[in-house]
C-alpha positions in Angstrom: 0.1 0.3 -0.1 1.3 3.6 -1.1 1.7 5.9 1.7 1.7 9.7 2.0 5.4 9.2 2.8 6.3 7.1 -0.2 4.6 9.7 -2.6 6.0 12.7 -0.9 9.6 11.0 -1.4 8.8 9.9 -5.2 7.9 13.7 -5.5 11.2 14.7 -4.0 13.2 12.4 -6.0 11.6 13.6 -9.3 11.9 17.0 -8.7 15.9 16.3 -7.6 16.2 14.5 -10.6 14.6 17.6 -12.8 16.9 19.6 -11.0 19.9 17.3 -12.0 19.1 17.6 -15.7 18.4 21.2 -15.6 22.1 21.9 -14.2 24.9 22.2 -16.4 26.9 19.1 -16.9 30.1 21.5 -15.9 29.4 20.4 -12.0 29.4 16.7 -13.2 33.4 16.9 -14.1 35.3 15.2 -11.5 38.2 16.2 -10.1 40.9 13.7 -10.9 44.6 12.9 -11.7 44.5 12.8 -15.7 47.0 10.2 -17.3 48.2 10.2 -21.0 48.0 6.6 -21.9 49.2 7.4 -25.7 52.8 7.3 -27.0 54.1 11.0 -26.6 54.1 13.1 -29.6 57.6 13.6 -31.2 58.9 16.1 -33.6 62.5 15.5 -33.4 64.6 12.2 -33.8 67.3 11.2 -31.1 70.0 12.7 -33.1 68.5 16.0 -33.5 67.7 16.2 -29.6 71.1 15.2 -28.9 72.3 18.2 -31.2 70.1 20.7 -29.3 71.7 19.2 -26.1 75.3 19.9 -27.4 74.5 23.1 -28.5 73.3 24.1 -25.3 76.0 22.6 -23.4 78.4 25.0 -25.4 76.1 27.8 -24.5 76.7 27.3 -21.0 80.4 26.6 -21.1 81.4 29.0 -23.5 79.0 32.1 -23.6 77.6 31.9 -20.0 74.8 33.5 -18.4 74.1 36.5 -16.5 73.2 36.1 -12.9 72.4 39.3 -11.3 72.5 38.4 -7.8 75.6 37.9 -5.5 74.3 35.2 -3.4 73.7 33.2 -6.5 77.4 33.9 -8.0 79.0 33.1 -4.5 77.1 29.6 -4.5 78.3 29.1 -8.2 81.8 30.1 -7.6 81.9 27.6 -4.7 80.6 24.8 -6.9 83.6 25.1 -8.9 82.1 27.4 -11.9 83.6 30.2 -13.6 82.5 33.2 -11.9 83.1 37.1 -13.2 81.6 38.8 -10.1 82.0 42.1 -12.1 80.3 41.3 -15.2 77.9 39.1 -12.9 78.1 36.2 -15.7 78.6 32.4 -14.8 80.2 29.9 -17.2 79.0 26.3 -16.4 80.7 22.9 -17.1 78.4 20.5 -18.8 79.5 17.9 -16.4 78.6 19.9 -13.2 75.2 21.0 -14.7 74.3 17.6 -15.6 75.3 16.3 -12.3 73.2 18.7 -10.3 70.0 18.1 -12.6 70.2 14.4 -12.1 69.4 15.2 -8.7 66.0 16.4 -9.0 62.9 14.5 -8.9 61.4 13.0 -12.0 57.9 13.1 -10.3 56.2 14.3 -7.2 53.0 15.1 -5.6 52.0 19.1 -5.5 49.9 18.9 -2.0 46.6 20.9 -1.4 45.0 22.3 1.3 42.1 19.3 0.8 44.2 16.1 0.1 41.5 15.3 -2.5 42.9 17.8 -4.3 46.6 17.0 -4.8 48.3 17.2 -7.8 50.6 14.7 -9.6 53.5 16.3 -11.4 55.6 14.0 -13.8 55.2 10.6 -15.6 52.4 10.5 -17.7 50.2 12.8 -15.5 48.6 16.1 -16.9 47.6 18.7 -14.6 45.6 22.0 -15.8 46.2 25.3 -14.2 44.1 28.6 -14.9 45.6 31.7 -16.3 48.5 34.1 -14.7 50.1 37.4 -14.8 47.0 38.9 -16.6 46.5 42.5 -16.5 42.9 43.6 -17.8 39.7 41.4 -17.9 36.8 41.7 -20.2 33.4 40.2 -20.4 30.2 40.7 -22.6 28.6 43.1 -20.0 31.2 45.5 -19.4 34.0 45.1 -22.2 38.0 45.4 -21.5 38.9 47.0 -18.2 41.6 46.8 -15.5 41.3 43.6 -13.2 40.0 44.2 -9.7 39.9 42.3 -6.4 36.6 41.5 -7.2 37.4 39.8 -10.4 40.3 37.8 -8.5 38.0 36.6 -6.2 35.8 35.7 -9.0 38.2 33.4 -10.6 39.4 31.8 -7.7 35.9 31.0 -7.1 35.7 29.3 -10.5 38.5 27.6 -10.2 37.6 26.1 -7.3 34.2 24.6 -8.8 35.7 23.6 -12.3 36.5 19.9 -11.6 39.1 19.9 -14.5 41.2 22.7 -13.1 43.6 21.5 -10.7 44.9 24.7 -9.1 43.8 27.4 -7.4 46.3 29.7 -9.6 48.8 32.4 -9.1 48.1 35.9 -10.4 45.2 35.0 -12.1 44.5 38.6 -12.4 46.3 42.1 -11.2 44.2 43.8 -8.6 44.9 47.4 -9.6 43.3 48.8 -6.6 45.6 47.0 -4.3 48.9 48.6 -4.0 51.8 46.6 -5.5 53.7 46.2 -2.5 51.0 44.0 -0.5 49.3 42.1 -3.5 50.7 39.2 -2.5 49.4 39.4 1.1 45.9 39.5 -0.7 46.2 36.9 -3.3 47.5 33.8 -1.3 44.9 34.1 1.6 42.3 34.6 -0.8 43.4 31.6 -2.5 43.5 29.7 0.9 40.0 30.7 2.0 38.2 30.6 -1.3 39.4 27.1 -2.6 41.3 24.1 -1.4 43.2 23.5 -4.4 47.0 23.4 -4.8 48.7 26.6 -4.4 51.1 29.1 -5.9 52.2 32.7 -5.2 54.8 34.7 -7.2 58.6 33.7 -6.9 59.3 37.6 -7.2 62.1 38.1 -5.0 63.0 37.2 -1.2 60.4 39.2 0.2 57.4 37.9 -1.2 58.5 34.2 -1.3 59.4 34.4 2.4 55.8 35.9 3.2 54.3 33.3 1.0 56.2 30.5 3.0 55.4 31.7 6.3 51.6 31.9 5.3 51.4 28.7 3.9 53.2 27.2 7.2 50.3 28.6 9.3 48.1 26.3 7.0 50.4 22.9 6.6 52.3 23.3 9.6 55.5 21.0 9.8 54.6 19.0 7.2 55.7 21.7 4.7 58.8 20.4 5.2 58.7 17.4 2.9 58.8 15.2 1.3 56.1 16.7 -0.9 55.8 20.4 -1.7 52.5 22.7 -1.0 53.6 25.8 -2.9 55.3 27.1 -6.1 55.9 29.7 -8.5 57.3 30.5 -12.0 60.9 31.5 -12.4 61.4 33.3 -15.8 64.7 33.8 -17.3 65.2 37.3 -18.7 66.4 35.9 -22.4 68.6 35.9 -23.6 70.8 34.4 -21.3 70.0 36.2 -18.0 68.4 35.7 -14.9 67.3 39.0 -12.4 68.1 39.3 -8.9 64.2 39.0 -8.5 64.0 35.7 -9.9 67.0 34.4 -8.4 65.9 35.5 -5.0 62.8 33.9 -5.4 64.1 30.9 -6.8 66.8 30.3 -3.9 63.9 30.9 -1.4 61.3 28.5 -2.7 64.4 25.8 -3.4 65.6 25.8 0.1 62.2 25.3 1.6 61.4 22.4 -1.0 58.9 23.8 -2.6 58.5 24.3 -6.3 60.3 26.4 -8.9 58.6 26.1 -12.7 61.9 27.3 -14.4 60.5 28.8 -17.8 62.5 31.0 -20.0 60.3 32.9 -22.4 61.8 33.1 -25.8 60.5 34.7 -29.1 62.6 33.4 -31.9 63.7 36.4 -33.7 63.9 38.8 -30.9 65.3 37.2 -27.6 66.8 34.5 -29.7 68.2 33.7 -33.2 65.0 33.4 -35.7 65.3 30.0 -36.0 63.3 27.7 -33.5 66.3 25.1 -33.5 68.5 28.0 -32.0 65.6 29.2 -30.0 65.2 25.7 -28.3 69.0 25.4 -27.7 69.1 28.4 -25.9 65.7 27.5 -23.9 67.5 24.4 -23.0 70.5 26.0 -21.9 68.8 28.7 -19.6 66.1 26.1 -18.2 68.8 23.8 -17.1 71.1 26.6 -15.6 68.1 27.6 -13.3 67.0 23.8 -12.4 71.0 23.1 -11.5 71.0 26.3 -9.3 68.0 25.0 -7.4 69.7 21.9 -7.1 72.6 23.4 -5.8 70.4 25.2 -3.0 68.8 21.8 -2.1 69.6 18.9 -3.5 66.1 16.8 -4.4 64.2 20.2 -4.9 61.1 19.7 -7.0 61.5 21.7 -10.2 59.5 21.6 -13.7 61.4 22.2 -16.6 59.4 25.2 -18.5 59.2 25.5 -22.1 57.7 29.0 -23.3 59.0 29.5 -26.6 57.1 30.7 -29.9 58.0 33.4 -32.9 58.0 37.1 -33.4 55.4 38.2 -35.7 58.0 39.9 -38.1 55.7 42.6 -39.6 54.5 44.0 -36.1 57.3 42.8 -33.9 54.8 41.5 -31.6 54.4 37.7 -30.2 53.1 35.4 -32.3 51.1 32.5 -30.6 49.1 29.6 -31.5 51.5 29.3 -34.2 53.1 26.2 -36.1 56.3 27.3 -34.8 55.1 27.6 -31.3 53.8 23.8 -31.4 57.1 22.6 -32.7 58.9 24.3 -30.0 55.9 22.7 -27.2 56.7 19.3 -28.6 60.7 19.4 -28.9 60.6 21.2 -25.2 59.0 18.1 -24.1 61.3 15.7 -25.4 64.0 17.6 -23.8 62.4 17.4 -20.7 62.4 13.5 -21.0 66.0 13.3 -22.0 66.8 15.0 -18.7 64.0 12.9 -16.8 62.0 16.0 -15.5 58.5 17.0 -15.4 57.7 19.4 -18.3 55.7 22.4 -18.2 54.0 24.2 -21.3 51.4 26.5 -21.9 47.4 25.9 -23.0 45.5 28.7 -24.3 48.3 31.3 -26.2 46.4 33.4 -28.8 46.7 36.8 -29.8 42.9 37.4 -30.3 41.2 40.4 -28.8 38.0 38.9 -28.1 36.3 35.3 -27.7 36.3 34.9 -31.2 37.2 32.1 -33.9 40.7 33.2 -34.0 41.3 32.9 -30.2 40.2 29.4 -30.3 41.9 28.2 -33.0 45.2 29.5 -32.1 44.4 28.2 -28.9 44.0 24.8 -30.2 47.0 25.2 -31.8 48.9 25.3 -28.5 46.5 23.1 -26.3 46.8 20.0 -28.4 50.8 20.2 -29.0 50.6 20.4 -25.3 48.7 17.4 -24.1 49.7 15.4 -27.1 53.5 15.7 -26.3 52.9 14.5 -22.6 53.2 18.1 -20.9 53.0 17.3 -17.3 51.9 20.8 -15.9 50.0 23.1 -18.6 49.5 26.5 -17.6 47.2 29.4 -18.7 45.1 26.4 -19.5 41.9 28.7 -19.6 40.9 32.4 -20.5 43.9 34.0 -22.3 43.5 36.7 -24.9 46.0 39.6 -26.4 49.0 37.3 -26.0 48.2 37.5 -22.0 47.5 40.8 -21.2 43.8 39.9 -21.0 41.8 37.1 -19.6 38.0 36.8 -20.9 35.1 35.3 -18.5 33.3 34.0 -21.2 37.0 32.4 -22.9 37.3 30.6 -19.7 34.3 28.9 -20.2 35.1 28.0 -23.8 38.3 26.7 -22.8 37.2 24.7 -19.9 34.9 22.9 -22.7 38.0 21.9 -24.2 39.9 20.6 -21.0 36.9 18.7 -20.1 36.9 16.9 -23.6 40.6 16.0 -23.4 40.1 14.4 -19.6 37.3 12.3 -21.5 39.3 11.7 -24.3 42.2 10.5 -22.6 39.9 8.2 -20.3 40.3 5.9 -23.3 38.1 3.5 -25.2 36.8 0.2 -23.8 36.6 -2.7 -26.0 35.1 -5.8 -24.4 32.2 -8.0 -24.8 29.7 -5.6 -23.2 30.9 -2.6 -25.4 30.7 -4.3 -28.6 27.2 -5.4 -27.8 26.8 -8.3 -30.6 23.8 -9.4 -28.7 21.9 -6.2 -29.4 23.1 -6.1 -33.0 21.5 -9.7 -33.4 18.4 -8.6 -31.5 17.4 -5.2 -33.8 18.8 -6.4 -36.9 19.0 -4.8 -40.0 16.8 -1.6 -40.6 15.9 -1.1 -37.4 17.2 1.3 -34.4 18.8 1.1 -30.8 17.1 3.9 -29.1 15.1 1.7 -27.2 17.3 -1.4 -26.4 18.5 -1.9 -22.7 21.9 -1.3 -23.8 21.0 2.3 -24.8 18.8 2.6 -22.2 21.3 1.9 -19.5 23.9 3.7 -20.9 22.2 6.8 -22.5 23.2 9.5 -19.8 26.8 8.5 -19.0 28.4 6.8 -22.3 29.1 10.2 -24.4 30.6 13.3 -23.3 28.2 15.7 -22.4 28.7 19.4 -23.8 28.7 22.5 -21.3 28.6 24.7 -23.7 27.6 23.5 -27.4 24.4 24.1 -29.0 23.0 21.1 -31.0 19.7 22.4 -31.6 18.0 22.8 -35.2 18.6 26.2 -36.8 14.8 27.4 -36.6 14.7 26.2 -32.9 18.0 27.9 -31.8 16.8 30.9 -33.8 13.4 31.1 -32.0 15.4 30.8 -28.7 17.3 33.9 -29.3 20.0 32.7 -31.3 22.3 32.7 -28.4 26.1 32.1 -29.8 28.9 30.4 -28.1 29.9 33.6 -26.3 26.3 34.4 -25.0 26.6 30.9 -23.8 29.4 31.3 -22.2 28.3 34.1 -20.5 25.5 32.8 -18.9 27.7 29.9 -17.7 30.0 31.6 -15.4 27.4 33.8 -14.1 25.8 30.4 -13.3 29.3 29.1 -11.6 29.5 32.1 -9.8 25.9 31.8 -8.3 26.5 28.4 -7.4 29.6 28.5 -5.4 30.1 27.0 -2.5 33.0 27.9 -0.4 35.4 25.1 1.2 35.7 24.7 4.9 38.7 26.3 6.4 39.7 25.9 10.3 38.6 29.1 12.0 42.0 29.2 13.8 44.0 29.1 10.7 42.0 31.7 9.1 42.3 34.0 12.0 46.3 33.2 12.1 46.7 34.0 8.4 44.6 37.2 8.9 46.9 38.4 11.9 50.1 37.8 9.8 48.8 39.8 7.2 47.8 42.8 9.2 51.3 42.7 10.7 53.0 42.5 7.4 50.6 45.0 5.9 51.8 47.5 8.7 55.4 46.7 8.1 55.5 46.8 4.4 53.5 50.4 4.2 55.2 52.9 2.1 58.2 50.4 1.3 59.4 48.9 -1.6 59.8 45.2 -1.9 62.9 45.3 -3.5 65.1 47.8 -1.9 
């Protein structure tokens, strides 16, 4: 006999089911370690990789690198390098460099505040990181404008809600109303509060990195000391062949604390290197290996990532050209070089020079993200949102790029071939000329068998037109707003939150009116 309670429960279940069907499939994309089971794409044979290696060794030994930091010069001199303190020039013997590089781990776990969000770096693991280092923000409602603290908070919330984004992010937007000398004191605490994913903070000098380590220690305690890191930052060489004092100070501070340095030369072939991609790769390799070796000199076994950010200059305008075939060559070859030294590899995912989230932004992005994924890049930075060569991040472009990341996660999950998936019994039962919509095999799988798009519109033209002719940008605009409306803040121990707030308040008073780099 059916009771009122039974009927109430059935109605509640039907409402919940309808609500789930109305909800975007975005919220059903799981956070998980993505592994690439395919053979890595390679563009160069072993002989060519060895030629690049030998060329980079000659650069290190015969040309050297400028390292504009007295402590760094002293470290290299004590290690046996040829150091000219007056010129701030270091020439490195290949044996010394390769011995130091060999100390770096091939794989490590980047721990998050929530252990369920820990990230594997290395091997065939693939991790997506949001945009970083961006100045302007745009959306369909207000156009292009300077980034604000509210935008920074919004992007952290989106990163928390999107399962296929593995990190909280670093400088996901520059909040212009916040003085530059205390921005780091706003960024990291907000990332800790609004997300529970893996953390980064800019490795810009010794002060910022020291503050970041102190704040992280309030969250992670003594477990920060190892064996797996909880914090990291990007170290960019000032190509050609130079590391400035800010980058070196940040590198040494993070390395000594056992945290991650993502060491990434930024080379535009034709401007910061000779015009050929071959030469740009040799220079990239020399610069990256020098930075990685220095991290190991500071602390043997310190986690590092070999970074590649090499593309070409547009020779008509002199501006960076991104999403190009040459950039794809460099991305794939960079992964091959990182594997030669048994190191994790960092690339980038949405590099483009488009001004709005349009067709150009997407095809240039695909010429970046596909080579990165198929080359077995372990850490793909700038995986969402980029426009204008990284000057601007678009809310709508983030949603478009998330669609691609989610499809990669599904694609790399693999295709199962077995008796159940072959379904010969169903083929026999339906026979020639029938259809499979109503078979038990289809009915059992219809909701889960295929990737469910978060953004694509597959209605017929007339239905689409009658519904308002929403293109991808308009649909993306509605989706990011829905994500923010559905945001749920992860829990944080109130004692930790209070300790972080107290630290930040004290440091803001101490830094008031002061430069970080005096």
